[in-house]
N, C-alpha and C positions, 0 to 999 in steps of 0.2 A: 537467603536460603532457609526454608522451613526445616525444623528438626522435630523429632518426636516419633511416636509410633505411627506406622502406616498400616491401616486395616486392609488385609488381603481378602478379596471376595472369594467365597466358596465356589467350587465348580458346580455348575448346574447339571442335572441328569434328566433324562426323559422319564416321565411318570404318567402312564396312561390310565385313566379311569373312565368308567361308563356312568353317565348321569342321565336323569330324566330330561327329555327335550326341553321342558319348560324351565327347569333349573339352569340348563346350559344357556338358554336364551336370556335369562335374567343376568347371568354372569357376563355374557357378551355385551348386553345393554349397559351394565354397570361399567364395564371396561371402557366402552365407547364414550359414555357420559363423563368419565373422569380422565379421559385421555391416557389410559393405562393399558398395558398389555394384559391378555388373559392370564399369562403366567404370573405377572405381578399381583393381580387381584387374587388369584387362587393361593399363591404363596403367603400373602398377607393374611388372608382369611384363615388358612390352616395354622399359621404361626400363632395368631391370636387365640384360636380355639384351643390349641395345645397348651399355650401359656396360661390360660384361664384356670386350669386345675393343676398346674405343674407344681411339683414339690419345690421347696426353696432350693435355689442353686441351679435349677434347670431353666427357669424363666429367661427368655431372651437368647436362647441358644441359637 
């Protein structure tokens, strides 16, 4: 039996944005090419963007 901390995933919410068609197409193509969901691709991109300039202590939230 494994012991230790168990990371509980955060609840997902619907977040609708409007993007230029060409950008949406690129995101879809990237998701297909990496066998990922659109949500996963967008979440990862936004998290990396926000962490890039995050003050210490906020990175990796």
